[in-house]
C-alpha distance (Angstrom), angle and dihedral (degrees) to the residues before:
residue distance angle dihedral
M1 . . .
P2 3.81 . .
G3 3.79 114.7 .
P4 3.82 128.1 -133.9
A5 3.80 92.9 -83.5
A6 3.81 92.6 60.3
T7 3.79 90.3 48.2
L8 3.79 91.2 48.3
K9 3.80 88.9 53.0
E10 3.80 90.4 56.3
I11 3.81 91.4 43.5
H12 3.80 90.1 51.7
R13 3.81 91.4 50.2
L14 3.79 91.7 49.8
R15 3.81 93.9 46.4
R16 3.80 92.2 50.2
F17 3.79 90.8 47.0
I18 3.80 92.2 49.9
K19 3.81 90.6 46.7
D20 3.80 90.1 51.9
L21 3.80 90.6 49.9
D22 3.81 90.6 48.5
A23 3.81 89.6 53.4
K24 3.81 92.5 49.0
I25 3.80 92.0 48.6
E26 3.81 91.1 46.7
Q27 3.81 91.6 50.3
A28 3.81 93.5 50.8
P29 3.85 96.9 86.4
K30 3.81 90.9 48.8
Q31 3.80 91.7 49.6
L32 3.79 90.3 48.6
A33 3.81 90.5 49.2
I34 3.83 90.2 52.9
Q35 3.81 90.8 52.7
Q36 3.80 90.8 46.2
K37 3.79 90.2 51.8
R38 3.81 91.4 50.3
L39 3.79 90.2 51.7
A40 3.80 91.7 46.0
N41 3.82 90.1 51.3
Q42 3.81 91.4 51.6
E43 3.80 91.5 47.8
E44 3.80 91.5 47.1
T45 3.81 91.6 49.9
F46 3.80 90.5 52.1
K47 3.80 91.8 45.0
Q48 3.80 90.9 51.5
A49 3.81 90.8 49.9
Q50 3.81 90.2 52.4
E51 3.80 91.3 45.1
H52 3.80 91.1 50.3
V53 3.81 91.1 55.4
K54 3.80 89.7 46.4
Q55 3.80 91.7 51.2
L56 3.81 91.3 48.6
N57 3.81 90.0 54.1
L58 3.79 90.3 48.9
S59 3.80 90.5 49.8
I60 3.81 90.6 51.1
R61 3.80 91.0 52.0
E62 3.80 89.7 47.7
K63 3.78 92.2 50.9
E64 3.80 91.0 46.4
G65 3.80 87.1 53.9
N66 3.81 89.4 49.6
I67 3.79 90.5 51.2
K68 3.81 90.8 53.8
S69 3.79 90.3 49.5
V70 3.79 91.8 49.3
Q71 3.81 91.4 46.8
A72 3.81 89.1 52.7
Q73 3.81 89.4 50.9
I74 3.80 90.9 49.6
Q75 3.80 90.3 52.1
K76 3.80 88.7 51.6
Y77 3.80 91.4 51.1
E78 3.81 90.7 47.3
R79 3.82 90.7 54.4
Q80 3.78 89.2 49.2
L81 3.81 90.6 54.5
D82 3.78 90.0 71.1
E83 3.76 89.6 52.6
A84 3.80 97.5 44.9
A85 3.80 109.7 136.2
S86 3.79 95.6 -158.5
K87 3.78 142.9 19.0
K88 3.82 89.1 -110.1
E89 3.79 91.6 56.0
Y90 3.81 90.0 45.1
D91 3.81 92.6 50.8
T92 3.81 90.6 46.7
L93 3.80 91.2 53.4
K94 3.82 91.3 47.2
A95 3.84 89.4 52.0
E96 3.80 91.1 49.6
I97 3.80 90.6 50.2
A98 3.82 91.3 50.1
S99 3.79 90.3 48.3
E100 3.80 92.7 50.0
R101 3.80 91.2 48.2
G102 3.78 87.1 52.8
H103 3.78 88.1 55.1
I104 3.80 90.1 51.7
T105 3.80 90.7 51.0
K106 3.80 89.9 50.6
H107 3.81 91.9 49.5
E108 3.81 91.1 47.8
D109 3.82 91.3 50.1
D110 3.81 89.9 49.6
I111 3.80 91.0 49.0
L112 3.81 91.9 51.1
A113 3.80 90.7 49.4
M114 3.80 91.9 48.9
M115 3.80 92.2 47.0
G116 3.79 88.8 53.7
E117 3.78 90.9 49.2
I118 3.81 91.2 47.9
E119 3.78 90.3 52.6
E120 3.79 91.1 49.2
K121 3.82 94.9 45.6
T122 3.80 93.5 43.4
K123 3.82 90.4 56.3
L124 3.81 88.6 56.7
L125 3.81 96.0 50.4
P126 3.84 97.8 80.1
E127 3.81 91.3 54.3
A128 3.80 90.8 45.1
E129 3.80 89.2 51.1
K130 3.81 90.6 51.3
I131 3.80 88.9 53.0
V132 3.80 90.3 52.7
Q133 3.80 91.9 47.2
K134 3.80 90.4 50.9
A135 3.81 90.5 47.7
R136 3.80 89.6 52.8
A137 3.79 91.6 48.4
D138 3.80 91.2 47.2
F139 3.79 90.9 50.3
A140 3.80 92.1 48.8
Q141 3.81 89.9 50.5
F142 3.80 91.9 46.6
E143 3.80 90.4 49.8
K144 3.81 91.1 50.1
D145 3.82 93.4 45.8
Q146 3.78 91.7 47.1
A147 3.80 91.9 50.9
E148 3.80 89.1 52.5
R149 3.81 91.8 47.4
L150 3.79 92.2 48.7
H151 3.80 90.7 50.0
R152 3.81 89.5 51.5
F153 3.81 92.9 44.9
D154 3.79 91.3 50.1
A155 3.82 91.6 49.2
D156 3.82 90.9 48.0
R157 3.79 90.9 48.4
T158 3.80 93.1 49.6
R159 3.81 91.4 49.0
S160 3.81 92.4 45.5
R161 3.79 92.3 49.7
E162 3.78 89.1 53.8
E163 3.82 90.5 48.4
L164 3.81 89.8 48.0
K165 3.79 91.7 51.3
A166 3.80 90.4 49.6
A167 3.83 92.0 48.2
E168 3.80 92.4 48.5
A169 3.79 89.8 51.7
T170 3.82 90.3 60.8
L171 3.81 94.0 59.8
P172 3.80 114.0 108.8
A173 3.80 112.6 -102.6
D174 3.82 95.2 -108.6
V175 3.81 92.4 47.3
R176 3.80 91.5 44.8
A177 3.79 90.4 54.9
Q178 3.82 92.2 54.6
Y179 3.79 91.1 41.6
D180 3.81 92.4 52.9
R181 3.80 91.5 46.9
L182 3.81 93.4 50.6
I183 3.80 94.3 43.4
A184 3.81 90.5 50.4
A185 3.81 91.1 49.7
K186 3.80 101.9 40.3
G187 3.79 108.9 12.8
D188 3.80 123.7 -142.3
E189 3.81 96.3 -16.8
V190 3.80 95.9 78.7
I191 3.81 99.3 92.2
S192 3.78 125.8 69.9
G193 3.76 137.0 176.8
V194 3.79 122.7 -128.9
N195 3.78 115.2 -130.2
G196 3.78 110.2 -162.5
R197 3.79 97.4 -35.3
T198 3.81 96.4 -36.3
C199 3.78 127.6 104.1
S200 3.81 105.4 -123.7
A201 3.80 91.4 -145.5
C202 3.80 103.5 51.5
Y203 3.84 100.0 11.8
T204 3.79 91.9 -127.1
E205 3.79 117.4 147.4
I206 3.79 114.5 -122.4
T207 3.82 122.9 -142.7
Q208 3.77 123.3 -93.7
Q209 3.79 89.5 -113.9
M210 3.79 91.3 54.1
M211 3.79 89.2 48.9
S212 3.79 90.8 53.0
E213 3.78 90.7 50.1
L214 3.78 90.4 47.7
R215 3.81 90.4 53.8
R216 3.79 86.7 55.8
E217 3.82 85.7 53.8
M218 3.76 93.5 -117.3
F219 3.80 121.9 160.7
L220 3.81 110.7 -93.8
I221 3.79 136.6 169.5
C222 3.81 123.6 -153.4
K223 3.79 107.7 -110.0
N224 3.80 90.9 -145.7
C225 3.82 106.3 44.8
G226 3.80 101.1 15.9
R227 3.79 95.5 -125.3
M228 3.80 123.7 144.6
L229 3.78 109.1 -109.7
Y230 3.81 138.6 -140.5
Q231 3.79 131.8 170.4
E232 3.78 115.4 -101.4
G233 3.78 121.5 -138.9
């Protein structure tokens, strides 16, 4: 019949496995948040690209409105030319007209530049939309896969906890008392394997006599770190 050391080995395996599952389950919301942020960034990038095109169109309409206003002002100046009372007034009006026409040229150049940019940006939108659609699909798949993993992790943890409880129940009464006391004081890190003749937790070499007792699966505690020992391998 296996001694306490063999049982402690199984208990240690189960506790480490449960701890690993706990960590994976705890990390799940953070991993989901990272994926959500990636999706949100892709959606925001696409939204900004659409908004940029929209703003360019609005700017074009604004500049077209400005051109009409300037053209109306030019027509007003041109009517005033016929009524100019002096050469100075005439020259001033001609300068104003030239200046306003310069403004029209500037607006028209800006409009052409923006139309070119709109054409360029609009060509990129379908590909950007595909990227967003893929990001959404990837997130949906990640969410589904994670839900399945979490369900499996939870089932494994429940089963392992039951196995742990059953293993703990097989410990002799005197060993169980020390085990419960150490677990209550220090948690999971109170059991360690022995590799060769070295405690895997504190790397202290145990005596030959202790090693012999460990091979007989007797209950032993590391004299250096106070952990319950079992033989690895």
